[in-house]
Structure formats: structure tokens, C-alpha cells
N, C-alpha and C positions, 0 to 999 in steps of 0.2 A: 504493498500499500504508499509503503515512501517516496516509492518511485513519481508516484502523482505528483506529489511536493516540488511545490515551482515557489522559486523566488528571481526576485527583481535584485540586480548592482546598478543603478546610474550614475553619472556624475552633470551632476547640474553646474552647464557655466550663464547663467541668466547672467548672475550681478558680477562677474566675472570684469573686470581683474582685482576686481578688490576682495573678492571669497566664492570658492569652490565648495559646493555642497555634492557629499557625498548621502544618497539614501540605498538604503536597505530593507525590502522589502517580502521577510520571509513571513511561512504557508500557516504563522500561529498567529493572522493575519494582526503577528507586530510589526510595526515601520520605524526604524531607527536612522537618525541625521547626524553627519558632523556639518561640520565648518571647517576648509583651511582655506590660509593663505597662499599659497606657492598646489599649485597644478600638480606636482609633484608628491607634493603631500600626503593631494585627495588620489591621486591613481593608485597611491602604494595601498593605500587603505584602506579604497573597494575592491583591488584585486587579494586582500588580507580578508577580506571575508568572504569573498566570491568561494577560495580556497576551503575559508571552515564552514561553510555552508555547504559544501561536494563531500568534505567529510566528515557531517554531519550528518547527513542521509545516507548518504552510501554507508553510514554503517549504521544507521536505525534500517537501511536495508536490510 
């Protein structure tokens, strides 16, 4: 059943260059947001969250 779970990780650049927002929407209907002043930090966080969620749902399957 865990394979049906989908998550979404995105970087919102609408406020760039002031800041970038990383949004993570998890299957449990939880949505998390982080603000970064540097795009590289936003990309690192987005990558880390994707890896975390992939591992979480792979283990759960």
C-alpha cells in the first residue's frame, strides 16, 4: 500500500532573489516549508528531503 503514497518536493522562486521556499507535501497531508536566502541551500534541502521520503516509503513498503 505504501507504493500508492506520493510526495511532492518543490522550490518556489517567486520571491527570488530575496529568498527561495522549499515546500514538501507528504502523503499524511502534512506540508512543510523552509525559506533560504541562497538557492544552493534550497536545492540541498530539497534533495535531502527527496532522499528522506524515498527511503521512508521504500522501507515502509
